[in-house]
VEXPALUM-368158 format. One record per residue: residue in three letters; x, y, z of N, C-alpha, C, CB in turn. Coordinates in steps of 0.05 Angstrom, whole numbers, m for minus. Glycine has a CB too. Layout:
// VEXPALUM-368158
rec res:ALA, nx:X, ny:Y, nz:Z, cax:X, cay:Y, caz:Z, cx:X, cy:Y, cz:Z, cbx:X, cby:Y, cbz:Z
...
END
This chain:
// VEXPALUM-368158
rec res:MET, nx:m659, ny:m181, nz:m645, cax:m670, cay:m184, caz:m618, cx:m649, cy:m198, cz:m600, cbx:m696, cby:m200, cbz:m618
rec res:ASN, nx:m633, ny:m217, nz:m611, cax:m615, cay:m232, caz:m596, cx:m589, cy:m215, cz:m589, cbx:m607, cby:m257, cbz:m613
rec res:LYS, nx:m585, ny:m194, nz:m605, cax:m560, cay:m178, caz:m601, cx:m560, cy:m163, cz:m575, cbx:m556, cby:m159, cbz:m623
rec res:MET, nx:m583, ny:m153, nz:m567, cax:m585, cay:m136, caz:m542, cx:m578, cy:m153, cz:m517, cbx:m614, cby:m125, cbz:m538
rec res:PRO, nx:m591, ny:m175, nz:m512, cax:m582, cay:m190, caz:m488, cx:m553, cy:m198, cz:m489, cbx:m599, cby:m216, cbz:m485
rec res:LEU, nx:m542, ny:m205, nz:m512, cax:m515, cay:m213, caz:m515, cx:m497, cy:m187, cz:m508, cbx:m510, cby:m225, cbz:m545
rec res:PHE, nx:m505, ny:m165, nz:m517, cax:m489, cay:m141, caz:m512, cx:m489, cy:m134, cz:m481, cbx:m500, cby:m116, cbz:m528
rec res:PHE, nx:m511, ny:m137, nz:m468, cax:m512, cay:m132, caz:m439, cx:m496, cy:m153, cz:m424, cbx:m541, cby:m133, cbz:m428
rec res:ILE, nx:m495, ny:m177, nz:m433, cax:m479, cay:m198, caz:m419, cx:m450, cy:m192, cz:m423, cbx:m486, cby:m227, cbz:m430
rec res:ILE, nx:m442, ny:m183, nz:m446, cax:m414, cay:m176, caz:m451, cx:m406, cy:m152, cz:m433, cbx:m409, cby:m169, cbz:m480
rec res:ILE, nx:m423, ny:m132, nz:m430, cax:m418, cay:m109, caz:m414, cx:m415, cy:m117, cz:m384, cbx:m439, cby:m89, cbz:m418
rec res:ILE, nx:m434, ny:m134, nz:m375, cax:m433, cay:m142, caz:m347, cx:m407, cy:m159, cz:m341, cbx:m459, cby:m160, cbz:m340
rec res:ALA, nx:m399, ny:m175, nz:m361, cax:m375, cay:m192, caz:m358, cx:m350, cy:m174, cz:m357, cbx:m373, cby:m213, cbz:m381
rec res:LEU, nx:m350, ny:m154, nz:m374, cax:m328, cay:m134, caz:m374, cx:m326, cy:m120, cz:m347, cbx:m332, cby:m114, cbz:m396
rec res:ILE, nx:m349, ny:m113, nz:m335, cax:m349, cay:m99, caz:m310, cx:m338, cy:m117, cz:m288, cbx:m377, cby:m90, cbz:m303
rec res:VAL, nx:m347, ny:m142, nz:m287, cax:m337, cay:m161, caz:m268, cx:m308, cy:m165, cz:m271, cbx:m351, cby:m186, cbz:m270
rec res:VAL, nx:m297, ny:m168, nz:m295, cax:m269, cay:m172, caz:m299, cx:m252, cy:m148, cz:m289, cbx:m264, cby:m177, cbz:m329
rec res:LEU, nx:m261, ny:m124, nz:m296, cax:m246, cay:m101, caz:m287, cx:m247, cy:m96, cz:m258, cbx:m256, cby:m77, cbz:m300
rec res:ALA, nx:m270, ny:m102, nz:m245, cax:m272, cay:m101, caz:m216, cx:m254, cy:m121, cz:m203, cbx:m302, cby:m106, cbz:m207
rec res:SER, nx:m252, ny:m144, nz:m214, cax:m235, cay:m164, caz:m201, cx:m206, cy:m156, cz:m205, cbx:m240, cby:m193, cbz:m213
rec res:PHE, nx:m197, ny:m145, nz:m226, cax:m170, cay:m135, caz:m230, cx:m164, cy:m114, cz:m209, cbx:m166, cby:m124, cbz:m258
rec res:ARG, nx:m183, ny:m96, nz:m205, cax:m179, cay:m74, caz:m185, cx:m176, cy:m85, cz:m156, cbx:m203, cby:m53, cbz:m185
rec res:TYR, nx:m193, ny:m105, nz:m150, cax:m193, cay:m118, caz:m124, cx:m165, cy:m132, cz:m120, cbx:m217, cby:m139, cbz:m122
rec res:MET, nx:m156, ny:m147, nz:m139, cax:m130, cay:m160, caz:m138, cx:m107, cy:m140, cz:m135, cbx:m126, cby:m178, cbz:m162
rec res:HIS, nx:m109, ny:m118, nz:m149, cax:m88, cay:m98, caz:m146, cx:m86, cy:m87, cz:m118, cbx:m93, cby:m75, cbz:m165
rec res:GLN, nx:m109, ny:m82, nz:m106, cax:m110, cay:m71, caz:m80, cx:m99, cy:m92, cz:m59, cbx:m139, cby:m63, cbz:m72
rec res:ARG, nx:m106, ny:m117, nz:m63, cax:m97, cay:m139, caz:m45, cx:m66, cy:m141, cz:m48, cbx:m111, cby:m167, cbz:m50
rec res:ARG, nx:m55, ny:m140, nz:m73, cax:m27, cay:m142, caz:m77, cx:m12, cy:m118, cz:m64, cbx:m22, cby:m144, cbz:m107
rec res:GLN, nx:m23, ny:m93, nz:m67, cax:m10, cay:m70, caz:m56, cx:m9, cy:m72, cz:m24, cbx:m26, cby:m46, cbz:m65
rec res:ASN, nx:m32, ny:m82, nz:m13, cax:m33, cay:m85, caz:17, cx:m12, cy:m106, cz:25, cbx:m61, cby:m93, cbz:27
rec res:ALA, nx:m9, ny:m128, nz:10, cax:12, cay:m148, caz:17, cx:38, cy:m137, cz:15, cbx:10, cby:m173, cbz:0
rec res:LEU, nx:44, ny:m121, nz:m6, cax:71, cay:m108, caz:m10, cx:77, cy:m89, cz:14, cbx:72, cby:m92, cbz:m37
rec res:ASN, nx:57, ny:m73, nz:22, cax:61, cay:m56, caz:44, cx:66, cy:m71, cz:70, cbx:38, cby:m38, cbz:47
rec res:ASP, nx:53, ny:m93, nz:75, cax:57, cay:m109, caz:99, cx:85, cy:m122, cz:99, cbx:36, cby:m131, cbz:101
rec res:ALA, nx:96, ny:m129, nz:75, cax:121, cay:m142, caz:75, cx:144, cy:m122, cz:74, cbx:123, cby:m162, cbz:50
rec res:ALA, nx:139, ny:m97, nz:68, cax:161, cay:m77, caz:65, cx:172, cy:m71, cz:92, cbx:151, cby:m51, cbz:51
rec res:PRO, nx:197, ny:m65, nz:94, cax:210, cay:m57, caz:119, cx:201, cy:m28, cz:127, cbx:240, cby:m58, cbz:116
rec res:LEU, nx:202, ny:m23, nz:153, cax:195, cay:4, caz:162, cx:218, cy:22, cz:156, cbx:189, cby:4, cbz:193
rec res:GLN, nx:212, ny:44, nz:142, cax:233, cay:63, caz:135, cx:229, cy:89, cz:151, cbx:234, cby:69, cbz:104
rec res:THR, nx:251, ny:101, nz:158, cax:249, cay:126, caz:172, cx:267, cy:147, cz:158, cbx:257, cby:123, cbz:203
rec res:ARG, nx:257, ny:172, nz:156, cax:271, cay:194, caz:144, cx:266, cy:218, cz:158, cbx:264, cby:198, cbz:115
rec res:GLN, nx:285, ny:237, nz:159, cax:282, cay:263, caz:168, cx:268, cy:279, cz:147, cbx:310, cby:276, cbz:176
rec res:ALA, nx:245, ny:290, nz:153, cax:229, cay:304, caz:133, cx:215, cy:328, cz:144, cbx:209, cby:285, cbz:122
rec res:VAL, nx:204, ny:345, nz:127, cax:190, cay:369, caz:133, cx:162, cy:367, cz:120, cbx:204, cby:394, cbz:122
rec res:VAL, nx:142, ny:374, nz:135, cax:115, cay:373, caz:124, cx:112, cy:394, cz:104, cbx:93, cby:376, cbz:146
rec res:GLU, nx:108, ny:388, nz:79, cax:109, cay:407, caz:58, cx:81, cy:418, cz:52, cbx:122, cby:394, cbz:32
rec res:GLU, nx:61, ny:401, nz:51, cax:34, cay:410, caz:44, cx:13, cy:391, cz:54, cbx:31, cby:413, cbz:13
rec res:LYS, nx:m10, ny:402, nz:61, cax:m33, cay:386, caz:69, cx:m57, cy:391, cz:50, cbx:m41, cby:392, cbz:98
rec res:SER, nx:m72, ny:371, nz:45, cax:m95, cay:376, caz:28, cx:m118, cy:357, cz:37, cbx:m88, cby:372, cbz:m2
rec res:GLN, nx:m142, ny:365, nz:34, cax:m165, cay:349, caz:40, cx:m185, cy:352, cz:16, cbx:m178, cby:357, cbz:68
rec res:THR, nx:m195, ny:329, nz:7, cax:m214, cay:329, caz:m14, cx:m238, cy:313, cz:m6, cbx:m202, cby:317, cbz:m39
rec res:PRO, nx:m261, ny:320, nz:m18, cax:m286, cay:304, caz:m11, cx:m282, cy:275, cz:m22, cbx:m313, cby:317, cbz:m24
rec res:ALA, nx:m290, ny:257, nz:m6, cax:m289, cay:228, caz:m13, cx:m316, cy:217, cz:m21, cbx:m277, cby:213, cbz:10
rec res:SER, nx:m334, ny:235, nz:m29, cax:m359, cay:227, caz:m36, cx:m360, cy:211, cz:m62, cbx:m377, cby:250, cbz:m38
rec res:GLU, nx:m373, ny:189, nz:m61, cax:m376, cay:172, caz:m84, cx:m400, cy:178, cz:m101, cbx:m376, cby:143, cbz:m76
rec res:ARG, nx:m414, ny:199, nz:m94, cax:m439, cay:207, caz:m108, cx:m431, cy:222, cz:m134, cbx:m457, cby:225, cbz:m89
rec res:ARG, nx:m449, ny:220, nz:m152, cax:m448, cay:237, caz:m177, cx:m457, cy:265, cz:m171, cbx:m466, cby:225, cbz:m201
rec res:SER, nx:m451, ny:283, nz:m189, cax:m456, cay:311, caz:m183, cx:m486, cy:316, cz:m179, cbx:m445, cby:328, cbz:m205
rec res:ARG, nx:m504, ny:303, nz:m194, cax:m532, cay:308, caz:m192, cx:m542, cy:297, cz:m164, cbx:m548, cby:294, cbz:m215
rec res:GLN, nx:m531, ny:276, nz:m154, cax:m539, cay:266, caz:m128, cx:m531, cy:284, cz:m106, cbx:m527, cby:240, cbz:m122
rec res:ARG, nx:m507, ny:297, nz:m110, cax:m497, cay:317, caz:m89, cx:m516, cy:341, cz:m88, cbx:m468, cby:326, cbz:m96
rec res:GLN, nx:m527, ny:349, nz:m111, cax:m545, cay:372, caz:m112, cx:m570, cy:366, cz:m99, cbx:m549, cby:381, cbz:m140
rec res:VAL, nx:m580, ny:342, nz:m101, cax:m606, cay:335, caz:m89, cx:m603, cy:333, cz:m59, cbx:m617, cby:307, cbz:m101
rec res:THR, nx:m585, ny:317, nz:m50, cax:m580, cay:314, caz:m21, cx:m550, cy:321, cz:m17, cbx:m587, cby:284, cbz:m10
rec res:PRO, nx:m544, ny:337, nz:4, cax:m516, cay:344, caz:9, cx:m499, cy:320, cz:17, cbx:m515, cby:366, cbz:30
rec res:PRO, nx:m474, ny:321, nz:9, cax:m456, cay:296, caz:16, cx:m450, cy:297, cz:45, cbx:m428, cby:295, cbz:1
rec res:GLU, nx:m443, ny:273, nz:56, cax:m435, cay:270, caz:83, cx:m407, cy:285, cz:87, cbx:m432, cby:240, cbz:91
rec res:ASP, nx:m400, ny:287, nz:110, cax:m374, cay:300, caz:116, cx:m350, cy:281, cz:115, cbx:m376, cby:314, cbz:143
rec res:THR, nx:m348, ny:266, nz:92, cax:m327, cay:247, caz:89, cx:m305, cy:261, cz:72, cbx:m338, cby:222, cbz:76
rec res:LEU, nx:m282, ny:261, nz:82, cax:m260, cay:274, caz:68, cx:m235, cy:255, cz:67, cbx:m254, cby:301, cbz:83
rec res:ARG, nx:m219, ny:258, nz:46, cax:m195, cay:245, caz:44, cx:m173, cy:265, cz:52, cbx:m191, cby:233, cbz:15
rec res:TYR, nx:m155, ny:256, nz:69, cax:m133, cay:273, caz:79, cx:m107, cy:263, cz:67, cbx:m133, cby:273, cbz:111
rec res:GLU, nx:m92, ny:280, nz:56, cax:m65, cay:274, caz:44, cx:m45, cy:295, cz:54, cbx:m67, cby:274, cbz:12
rec res:VAL, nx:m21, ny:284, nz:59, cax:1, cay:302, caz:69, cx:25, cy:296, cz:52, cbx:7, cby:298, cbz:102
rec res:SER, nx:39, ny:316, nz:45, cax:64, cay:315, caz:28, cx:88, cy:321, cz:46, cbx:64, cby:335, cbz:5
rec res:PHE, nx:108, ny:303, nz:46, cax:131, cay:307, caz:61, cx:155, cy:311, cz:43, cbx:135, cby:283, cbz:80
rec res:LEU, nx:173, ny:329, nz:49, cax:197, cay:334, caz:34, cx:222, cy:325, cz:51, cbx:199, cby:365, cbz:27
rec res:PRO, nx:235, ny:304, nz:41, cax:259, cay:294, caz:55, cx:281, cy:315, cz:58, cbx:270, cby:270, cbz:41
rec res:GLN, nx:294, ny:317, nz:82, cax:314, cay:337, caz:87, cx:340, cy:332, cz:73, cbx:319, cby:340, cbz:116
rec res:GLN, nx:347, ny:307, nz:66, cax:370, cay:300, caz:52, cx:367, cy:303, cz:22, cbx:378, cby:272, cbz:59
rec res:GLY, nx:345, ny:312, nz:12, cax:340, cay:314, caz:m15, cx:324, cy:291, cz:m27, cbx:366, cby:318, cbz:m30
rec res:GLY, nx:314, ny:295, nz:m50, cax:297, cay:273, caz:m63, cx:269, cy:285, cz:m67, cbx:295, cby:247, cbz:m44
rec res:GLU, nx:253, ny:267, nz:m78, cax:226, cay:275, caz:m85, cx:209, cy:275, cz:m61, cbx:215, cby:257, cbz:m106
rec res:ALA, nx:188, ny:291, nz:m63, cax:167, cay:292, caz:m41, cx:153, cy:266, cz:m39, cbx:146, cby:315, cbz:m44
rec res:LEU, nx:146, ny:258, nz:m15, cax:131, cay:233, caz:m9, cx:102, cy:242, cz:m2, cbx:144, cby:217, cbz:16
rec res:ARG, nx:82, ny:230, nz:m14, cax:55, cay:238, caz:m9, cx:40, cy:212, cz:2, cbx:41, cby:249, cbz:m35
rec res:PHE, nx:26, ny:217, nz:25, cax:12, cay:196, caz:39, cx:m16, cy:204, cz:46, cbx:27, cby:187, cbz:63
rec res:ARG, nx:m33, ny:185, nz:46, cax:m60, cay:190, caz:56, cx:m60, cy:183, cz:85, cbx:m82, cby:173, cbz:40
rec res:VAL, nx:m72, ny:201, nz:101, cax:m71, cay:198, caz:130, cx:m99, cy:199, cz:142, cbx:m53, cby:219, cbz:143
rec res:SER, nx:m102, ny:193, nz:168, cax:m128, cay:195, caz:180, cx:m133, cy:223, cz:189, cbx:m130, cby:177, cbz:204
rec res:ALA, nx:m158, ny:229, nz:197, cax:m165, cay:256, caz:205, cx:m150, cy:266, cz:229, cbx:m194, cby:256, cbz:212
rec res:THR, nx:m146, ny:247, nz:249, cax:m131, cay:256, caz:273, cx:m101, cy:261, cz:267, cbx:m133, cby:234, cbz:295
rec res:GLN, nx:m88, ny:245, nz:249, cax:m61, cay:249, caz:241, cx:m59, cy:275, cz:225, cbx:m51, cby:225, cbz:224
rec res:TYR, nx:m79, ny:281, nz:209, cax:m79, cay:305, caz:192, cx:m80, cy:330, cz:210, cbx:m104, cby:306, cbz:173
rec res:GLN, nx:m95, ny:329, nz:231, cax:m99, cay:353, caz:249, cx:m73, cy:358, cz:265, cbx:m124, cby:348, cbz:270
rec res:GLN, nx:m57, ny:337, nz:270, cax:m33, cay:340, caz:286, cx:m10, cy:352, cz:270, cbx:m26, cby:314, cbz:297
rec res:LEU, nx:m10, ny:352, nz:243, cax:11, cay:360, caz:226, cx:6, cy:389, cz:217, cbx:14, cby:342, cbz:203
rec res:THR, nx:28, ny:405, nz:216, cax:27, cay:432, caz:205, cx:48, cy:436, cz:185, cbx:30, cby:453, cbz:227
rec res:PRO, nx:43, ny:450, nz:162, cax:64, cay:454, caz:142, cx:88, cy:468, cz:154, cbx:53, cby:471, cbz:118
rec res:GLY, nx:112, ny:459, nz:147, cax:137, cay:470, caz:158, cx:147, cy:456, cz:181, cbx:135, cby:498, cbz:165
rec res:GLN, nx:132, ny:438, nz:192, cax:140, cay:423, caz:216, cx:161, cy:402, cz:208, cbx:115, cby:408, cbz:229
rec res:ALA, nx:183, ny:400, nz:223, cax:205, cay:381, caz:217, cx:204, cy:359, cz:237, cbx:232, cby:395, cbz:217
rec res:GLY, nx:212, ny:335, nz:228, cax:212, cay:312, caz:246, cx:220, cy:287, cz:231, cbx:183, cby:307, cbz:259
rec res:THR, nx:214, ny:265, nz:243, cax:221, cay:238, caz:232, cx:195, cy:225, cz:220, cbx:234, cby:220, cbz:253
rec res:LEU, nx:197, ny:219, nz:195, cax:175, cay:207, caz:180, cx:180, cy:176, cz:181, cbx:173, cby:218, cbz:150
rec res:GLN, nx:159, ny:161, nz:187, cax:160, cay:131, caz:186, cx:139, cy:122, cz:166, cbx:155, cby:119, cbz:215
rec res:TYR, nx:147, ny:105, nz:147, cax:129, cay:93, caz:128, cx:137, cy:65, cz:121, cbx:128, cby:110, cbz:103
rec res:ARG, nx:118, ny:50, nz:111, cax:122, cay:23, caz:103, cx:111, cy:20, cz:76, cbx:110, cby:4, cbz:124
rec res:GLY, nx:128, ny:19, nz:54, cax:119, cay:17, caz:27, cx:105, cy:43, cz:19, cbx:101, cby:m7, cbz:24
rec res:THR, nx:79, ny:42, nz:14, cax:65, cay:66, caz:7, cx:46, cy:74, cz:30, cbx:49, cby:62, cbz:m19
rec res:ARG, nx:49, ny:60, nz:54, cax:31, cay:66, caz:76, cx:45, cy:83, cz:97, cbx:22, cby:39, cbz:89
rec res:PHE, nx:32, ny:104, nz:105, cax:41, cay:123, caz:126, cx:39, cy:108, cz:154, cbx:24, cby:150, cbz:126
rec res:GLU, nx:62, ny:109, nz:168, cax:61, cay:97, caz:195, cx:61, cy:118, cz:217, cbx:85, cby:79, cbz:198
rec res:GLY, nx:75, ny:139, nz:214, cax:74, cay:159, caz:235, cx:95, cy:182, cz:229, cbx:80, cby:145, cbz:262
rec res:PHE, nx:92, ny:203, nz:244, cax:109, cay:227, caz:241, cx:114, cy:237, cz:269, cbx:97, cby:249, cbz:223
rec res:SER, nx:139, ny:239, nz:278, cax:144, cay:250, caz:305, cx:164, cy:274, cz:302, cbx:156, cby:228, cbz:324
rec res:THR, nx:157, ny:294, nz:318, cax:172, cay:318, caz:318, cx:197, cy:314, cz:335, cbx:156, cby:342, cbz:327
rec res:ARG, nx:217, ny:329, nz:331, cax:241, cay:327, caz:348, cx:238, cy:339, cz:374, cbx:265, cby:341, cbz:335
END
């Protein structure tokens, strides 16, 4: 009888520890992005994608439809060569970009700052 409450306490403690690690990782990444210098590159919009950002499980989505929350990601290909850069953008920024569009990409660390056409 004593093993069940001990088991649940261990599980809850593990969840708290993992959640705190995730929280600290996000804070560290935001601090690194804030401290990083603004970088600019000539790039071409390679690909756009949008995925549902619903946190619901599949059964919950079947019972009630998910809200219209989407995650928008855009992939940029530098013109001087190198690997493609992928950033998460807002809905308004996503609508303004079209694949094949060339311009100047501005980013800070892993954070998208802007894209201006020539």
